[in-house]
N, C-alpha and C positions, 0 to 999 in steps of 0.2 A: 578648396579655394575657388572663388568665383572669378569671372572675367574682370580685368581692370577697366575702369571707366574711360571712355573716349572723351577727351576735353576738346572743346571747339577751338581753344587757343592753340592747341597742337597742330591744328590743320594748317596754320600759317607757317609754322616752323617745318612741318613735314619731316620730323626727325626719324632716325632709325627706330627708336623706341615706339614712336607713334605708329610706324609702319608694322612693327611686330605685334603691337596691341590690336591693330586693325585686322591683321591676318588671323589672330586668334578668334576674333569675332566672326570673321568670314568662315573659318573652319567650323565653328559652332553652328552657324546657319546651314552649312552644307550637311552636317551631321543631323540636324533637326529635319532638314528637307528629306534626307534618305529615310529617316525613321518614320516620318509621316507617310511617305510613299509605301513603305512596308506595312505600316499599320492599316492603311486604306486597302491594300491587297489582302491582308489577313482578315480584315473586317468583312470584305466582300465574300471571302471564302466561308467565313462563319455564317453569314446571312444565307448563303447558298446551302450550307449544311443544315441549318435550322429549317429551311424550307423543305429539304429532303426528309428530315426527321419528322416534321409536321405532316408531310404527305404520307409517310409510312405509318404514323400513328393513326391518321384518319382512316387509312385503309384497314388497319387492324381493328379500329372501332367499328367500321362498317361490317367487317366479318363477324364481330361479336353480335352486332345488332341483328344481322340476318339469320343467325342460328337460333332455332327454337327447340327447347327441350320437349320430348314426348315421354310422359310417364306411363307406366303400366296401369291399366284400370280405366274406368269411365269417369273418374273425377280425381282432383288433386287436393292434397292437404294444404293448409296455409303455409307450412314450411316448404313444400314442393313448389307452390306458386311463388314464394319469395325467392327460392333458388332459380326458378325458371326466369324470373324477372331480372335476376342479377346481371346477366350478360347485357341486357338493354341499359341497365343502370350504369354499368361500367362504360359502355359505349357513350352514354350521355356525358359522363364526367370527362372522358378523354376528348370528346368533341368540344366541350366547353373550354377545356384547358387549351386545346389547339386553336380555338378562336382567339383567345388572349395572346397566344404565341404569334399568330399571324399579325395581330395589331402591333405587337412589339417589333416584329421583323419589318413591317411597313414603316414604322417610326424610326427604325435604326438607320435607314438610308438618309432620312431627313435630318436626324439629330446627330449622326456621327459622320457618315461618309461625306455628305455635301459640305458641312462646315469645315472639315479637314482639307478637302480639296480646294475650297475657297481660300482658306488661310494660306495654303501652300502656293497657290497661283497668284493671289493678290498681294500678299505680304512678302513672302520669301521671293516670289518672282519679281516683285518691284525692287527688292533689295539687290537682286542679281542684275537687273537692268541698270540700277544706279551704280553698281560696281563697274559694269562695262563702260558706262559714261565716265566714271572717275578714272579708270585705267586709260581711256582714250585721251582725256584731258591731261593726265600725268605725262603721257608720252609726248603730247603736243607741247606742253609747257617746257619739258626738259629739252626737247629738240630746239625750240625757239631760243631758250636760254643759252644753250651751247653755241648756237649760230650767232647770237648777239655778242657773246663773250669773245668770239673769234673775229669780230670786226676790227679792222685796222684803225688805229688812232689817228691816222693821216687822212681819214675820211672827212668830208665837209661837216661842219658843225650841224648844219641843218639835217644831214643824213643821220648823224649820230642821235640827235634829239628825236627824230622820227622813229628810229630803232628803239630808243629808250621808251618812248610812248607805247609802241607796239608790245614790248615786253611787259610793261605795266598792265596793259589791258589783258594780256593772256594770263599773267599772274593773278589778276583780280578774278577772272573767270574761273581759273583753276581753284582758287581759294573758295569761291562760292560753291562750286561743284563738290569740293571736299567737305564743306560744311553740310551740304544737303545729304551727301552719302553717309557721313557720320550720324546725322540725325536719323536717317532711315534705318541704319543698322541698329542703333539703340532702340528705335521704335519697335522694330520687329522682335528684338530680344525681350522687350517688355510685354509686347502683345501676346507672345507665345505662352506666357504664364497663365493667361485666362482664355484666349481664343482657341488654344490648342487643348487645354484641359477641360474646358466647359462642355464640349461635345461628348467627351468620355464620361463625364459625370451624368449627362443626360441619358446616355446609353445605359449606364449602370442603373440609373433610376428606372428606366423602362424594364430592365431585367428584374429589378427588385419588385416592381409592380406585378410582373408575370408570376414570380415566385409567391408573392403575397396572395395573388388570386388563386394559385394552387393550394395555398394554406387554407383559404376561406372555403374552397371546394372540399378540401379534406374535412373541415369542421362540419360542413353541411352533410357530407357523406357519412359522418360518423354514426348517426342513428341507424341508417340502413345497414352499415357495416356490422354493428352490434346485433341487429335483428338477423342479418344473414349468417353471422357466426353461430348464433343460437340455432337457427334453422338447419344449418349444416350439421351441427352436433346432434340435433334431434333426428335428422334423417339418417345419420350414420348409426345411431343407436337402433332406430327402427330397422335399418338394413341388416344389422347383425341378427336381430330377432327373426326377421323375415327369412334371411338366408338359412338360418338353422332349421326353420320350419320347412322350407322348400327342400332342403337337403334331406331332412328326415322323410318327407313324402317320397322323394326320389328313391331313397333306399328301400322304403316299403314297396314301391312299384317294382324295383329290381327283384326283391325277394319273392313277391307274389303278385304279379301284375293283374291277374284275373280278379282278385278281390277288390281292386281299386279302379275298376273300369267306371267311366263316367255313366251316370244314369241317362239312358237315351230314350227318346220318344219312339224309337223304332224297336221292333221285336228283335231284329238282328241287323247288323251292318258290318261291313268290312270289305276287303279286297278279294275278288274272285277272278279267275281267268276264264273267259268265255270263248268257246270254240266258234269260229266263224269260217264259213265255207267260201273260198275264193275260186276264181277261174283256174289258178295254178295249184289249187289244193286247199288245205285247211290251215288256219293260223289261230293262235291263242292270244287274245287281246285282254290286257289287264283292265278291269273295271272296278270302280268303287260302288258296291251294291248295298241297297237298303231294302228291308222287307218289313211291312206292317201287317201283322197277323189279322187285325180287325178288318181291314179292307182287302187283304190278300194282294196288296200292291207291291210289285218288285220294281225298283228304280235302278237303272244301270248307267253309270257315268264313266265313259272311257277315260282313264287317267293313268299316266305312268310318271312316277316321280323322276326317273332318269331323264326323260325328255322335257320335263319342266312344266307340264300342264295337260289340259284336256286334249284328247285325240279325236274327238268327234262330238256328235250330238247326244244328249241324254235320251234314254228310252225307258218307258214305263209300261209294264204288262201286268195283267191280273193272273195270279197263280191258279192253275187248275189241278195240277198234281206234281208231286216231287218223288223221284225214285233214285235210290242209290245205284250207282253204276258199278257193275261187277268188275273186279280187277282184270279178269281174263278177257273182257270184252273191249278193252281200250288200253293202249300202252301207257297212258298217263295215270298217275296215282291220285287218290282223294277226289274222284269225280262223282258227280250226280247229275241226273237229267231232270229238267223242269219243263212241264207243259203249261202253256198259257192259253187263256180263254180267247184273247184277241190277237193271237199270233199263231200261224200254222207251224207245224213241225215241233221238233224237240230242241230245247236249248241245253247244251251240255256245258256244265261249269266245273271248274277245278278249284277246290279249296286249298288253303295254305298248309293244312296238316290234317291228320286223321281226327284230332280233337275238334278242329275248326269245322270239318265236314259234319261231324256229329251234331255240333251246335246248330249249323244251318239246317240239317235234316230235322232236328227236333222243333226248330222254330217253324218251318214250313209244313210240318205235320200237324200243326194246330196245338202243340203243347204250350204250356204257359211260358212266357218269356223269362229268361234267366237274368234277373236284375240283382244287383248287389244292394241289400238294404243298408241304409246309412247307419253305421254303428258309431256310437260314441267311444272314443278311445279310452275312457276311464270306466271303472267298475260302476255298474248301475245297481240300484236297489240297496246299496250299502250306506247311503246317506240320504236324509230326508230333511225337509223344512218343518221339523216338528220341535217340540220342546227340547229334546236332546240336542238337535242341531243348533238351535238358538243358544242353548247353554254352552256348547262347545265354542261357538264363535265369540260369545261374550267373554268366556274365560281367556281365550287367546288374546282378544283385544285388551282386556284388563291387564294381562301379564306384559304385553308389549308396551302399553302406555305407562305402566308403573315402573318397569324395570329396564326397558330397552328402547325408548322413543328416540334416543340420540345416537343409537348405534349406526355407524356408517354402513351404507348398502342395505339398509333395512328392507326386507322382502325381496331384494335382488339376490342376496347371498343365500344359497340353498343349503339346507341341513342334510345330514347323513340320512339316507332313505330308511335304513333299518330303525334308526332312532325315531324318525317321523312316524313310521308305521306303528311302532310300539306306543308312542304318545297317543296316536289316534285310537288305538285299541283300548287304552286306558280311558280316554275321554268318552268313547262311544259305549263303554260298558254301562248298562242301565243303572247299576248300583252306584257307580261313580257319578254319572250324569245327574242322578236324582239328589245328590248332596247339595246343600245350600252354599258350600264353599265356592267362591268365585275365583280363587287364585290357583295358579298352577305352581307346583313345587319349584323352588329355585334350582334344583338339579337339572332342569331342562333348559338348554340354551335357547336364546332368543331366536336364532336362525332355525332351530328345530320347531319352535312354536309357530313362527311365521310360515314355514313350509307346511306345517300341519293344517293351518288355516286355509292356505291355497289348495292343498290336496283335498280337503273336505269339500270345498266349493266345486272342485272338478269331479268329485265322486257323486254329486247330485245326479239324479236321472237325466236332467237336462240342465243347460246353463241357467244361472240365476236370472238372466234377463230374457230367457226363453227363445227357442228356435224360431217360433213364428213371428217374433218381433225383431229378429236379427237384421233382416234386410231393411226394415223401416228405420231402425237406429242408424244403420250405415247411410241410408239416404239422407237422414237428418244431418249427419256429420258432413255430407257433401254439399249442403246448401252454401251459397256464396256469402250470405249475410250471417254474422255471428249471432245477432239477436234472433234471427229465424231458427238457427240451430238450437239455441237454448230453449226457445218456445216449443219447438217440435219435440225435443227430447223430454221437456217438462210434461208435455201431453202424453207421450208414450209411456213414461214411467208410471203415470197414474192409470194406465190401462193394464199394467201388470197385476197378477193376482195379489191379494192383500199380503200374504206371507212373503212372497218374493220382494214386494216393495218394502216391507218392514226390514227384511234382512239386508236389502240393498241400502236402505237408509242408515242402518247400523254400521255397515261397512264404510259408506262414504263419509259419515261423520268421523270415523276413525282415521281414514286416509287423509282427510283434511287436517287433522291434528298432526299426522306424520309429515305432511307437506309444510305445515307451519314451522316445523323444526328442521327444514331442509339445510340450513346452514351448518348444522351439526351432523345430521344423518346423510346429507348429500342426496336425499330422495325428493326431487322436485315433483311438481304435478305431472310434468311430462314423463319422468322416470316411472312414476306410479302407473301412469296410463300404459306404458310399455309392459309392465309386469302383470297388470290385472285385465287389460283389454282382451287377450286371448282366453282368459279364464272365465270371465263373466259374459262374453259375447261370442263364444266359439261357434263356428258354423256347423250345420248338420252334415254337410257334405264336404269332405276334405279334398280340395282342388287347389291348383296354383292360383286361380282367380280369387278364391276365398282367402288364400294367404296374402295376396296383394291388398286385400281389404283390411288386413290387420292394422294398418296405420290409421284407418278410420275408426276401427274399434277403440284404438288408443285415444283418439280425439273425443269419442263419446265419454270415456271414463274421465278424461281431463275436464270436460264440461260438467259432469256430475260432481266432481270434487270441488271445482271452483264455484259452482252455483248450488251446492247441496242444500243450503238453507231455503232458498227460493223454491227449488224443485220439490223438496219433500214437505215443506211446511206451508205451502200455498196451493190453492186450487188453480189448475191451468185454465187458460182462456178457452172459449168455445172453439171446437175444431172447425176447419174450413168446410164449406159446402162442397157438394160434388162439382158444381160449376167452377168454383174457384180452384179445386184440385186439378180439373181438366185444363183450365186456363194456364195453370202453372207449368204444365208439361209443354215441352218445346214443340212436339208434333201435334198437329191438329187432327182431331178425329173426324172433322168434316171432309178433309181431302182424301182420306183413305181409311180403311177399317183399322180399329185400334190394334196395335201389335201386342203380343203377349208380354213384352218387356216393358210396356208403357203403363201398365195398370198395377196397382198395389197388390200385395199378397192378401188373398182372401180365402179363408177356409170355411167350407160349408159342411154342416152335418145335418142329416135328416133326423129330427127328433119328434117324438110324440108329444101331444099336448100336455100329458102328465109330466114329461121330462122338462117342458118349458117352465112349468110351475116350480119344479125342483131346482132348476137353474136360478130362477128369481129368488127362491127362498135361501139357496146357498149363498147367493150374492149378498142378501140382506144380513144373513148370519155372520158371514165373514167380515162385512163392513163394520159390524158392531164391535169387532175385536181390534179395530185399528188403533195404533198407538197415538196417532195424531187425530184430534177430534175433527179438524177441518176435512181431512181425508175421509173420515167415516161419514160425515154429512154428504160429501160429494158422491160417495158410493151409494148411499141410501137414496139420494135424489135421482141418481142415474138409474137405479134399479126400479124406482117407482115410476119412472117415465120411460121405461124400456120400450114399451109398445109404440108410443107415439113417435119415438126417435129411430124407427127402423131404417129410415133413409139417410142416416148419418154417413158421412163420407169416410169415417174412420176405417182404414183398410184392414187393420188387425182385429178390431172389435167385431168385424163381421163374422168371426168364428162363433160368436155367441148368438148370431141371428139364425133362426131355423129357416130351412128352405121352404118356401111357400109359393105356389103358383099364383099368377095374376087371375083374379076372379073374372075379369072381362075377356080373358082369352083361354080357351081350353088347351089341353096338351095336344101337340101336333108333332108330326114327323118332319124332319128337314134333311136336306142333302147338302154336303159340303161342296162349294164351288172351287175352293183352293185348299192347299195343304197348310197346316199350321203346327208348329212345334211348341209344346207347352213350356212355359217358364216356371210355373209353380204347380203345386199339388192340386190347386183348385181349378186348374185348366185341363182341357182334354187335348191330347195330341191326335191328329188325324190327317188323312190324305184326301185328295180330291175324289169325290164320289162317295165318301163315307156317309151312311145314313144314321141319324140320331133319333132316339125315341124321347117322348115326354118333353118336347122343346117348348119353352115359355120364357117370357121376359125375365131378366135377372134384375137384382137391385143395383147392379153396376151399369151406368149408362153406356150404351154401345156394346153390351154383352147379353148373350142369351144363356139360359141354363138348360142342359139336356142330359140325356143318359146314353151311354155307349158301353155295351157289354157289361151292364150292371153297375157301372161307375158313373156317378153324377158329377158334373163339373161345368165350367164356363166355356162358351164358344163365342168368338167374335161375330157380332150381328151381321156384318156385311160379307162374311165368308160363306153364308148358307142361303139356300132358298127353300121355302116351305113346300111340302108335297101335298 
């Protein structure tokens, strides 16, 4: 039930019913007034809480924006860049959302708090003032009326008439005040229906606008969210593969650490304790020592892991002699004495073990350095890129595409090793391989066939995409621009030997077919890259850094699959010039000598003139066997123009270029001004003071070619002076 109406006619009667009705209206106004006061208080608390929430979210966004991911390796994949950028994207979305929240908070005071306070003060406050006036006039009227009724009838007529007139005036004024009060009460009751509710509606509208802005932000963020989800999944998949590789390497190192030592430019290096004579006696100081047999240079760096760093200045001496210290001549074990040309006295050193001392003694006695040759983890010589090899791969591909193209986890699920080896032995049998039948019996499971294909590729003497091109493919995958990656990989593929390229084309066409059926077999291009990257581009040296590059090997395979028609069926664009290659490198060769890591891999072989002709003939013969006619023409053209293009910037094709001196400059000797650690087989490692023979300009700008102890290689031009 609502409130009964207040009739103006009842103001004159001022009946008890009128008074009760008026009280009910007054009680409603008091209730509304208290509610509005509480609502204003709660609204202010809400605004304060929203401000605190916004401040906390902004601080959270700032923390996200300031953090930067650092990935292992010298470059990042697209997926890693997407993940690294995600925190900044999150921060941007949160900041944008909080900007809208702040606008809502600022409007909340204007659209909610201020109108409510105004309604309470101006309308309800005015009604209260009218009530005070009405109560005052009621008291006055009742008092005068009682006084008037108590007048004696014996009073003079004039006095009675004056009293009657006064009462009439007071009654009239009371009636007018009563009418005004009733009007104000009813006005406030009606006004609250819109003036009280309208600010709440405006506040809710601002809240809805804020949420709608969040919805629009979510829609705009959806594309990046999907890309980020895919990148996270790809990174997780690569992590699993990388983790297993690193764990396998760690186990190998635990079992036999000596076989997996890093190839070092030094003949010997490691920790030795050096005896130093002090005023209070002698002490043994731990040093990290390196020895270069060519220059007989010993470098000693005082370093103790427990103290957290170097304990003094580096010292280099030239070895004169090295003698094992007899056990009975010193209380320490594993000691040997070293005499230096440029330092008086004997330097006594303590090795870490008897075996360690033997290695140091052998190195300093002029014996050949003990290096670990890089061995391929798979059997060598059991598989070749010959007719049998192509037949095996074609049979496996034919079986997969006709019988198992839609099998889930194709190439990811591994077959039983004994079955795989048995199938390979059957396929590699010359009698079986020579048969024209291209199908493999249905008794062999698809996972056995796919594992046999991968195993055969790993059994090749070297990876299908070749060791000497491995770093170039990785560099291509690290380029920032996708078009540049495709272009560089396109060029590198056409530098592979003909049979390698034919086999790679056969395999990529097949993997493209597999990827086209990824909805059934769940093997996307990214998944196939994870499976075949380490197989086709395995590194020559097994290190953690090489394992970290597996993700870029996978990207190379992804690019080959996605662009197989262009890469294998079209001729690549002309390679960059030397000047362009050097400009593309971040470090300038003008400001300092080129470092070993800034130049591409170049392999030089000294060949006779007859061997040059044989190389050209073999190139022409192999090019005529090409499956793709355009590729054959490109090889023939390149072989015919081999001599004029000797200055090509192609870093890997340099292995085909014979070493030749500059006719304008005779062979000379040169002395090294600085030490340099080789990055590749084509470079020489040396220390300051090393003397080189047969030094002459190289075909690489900024590099010289020279001979050191019978080995020919590259030397940074600004590192030496001619003698």
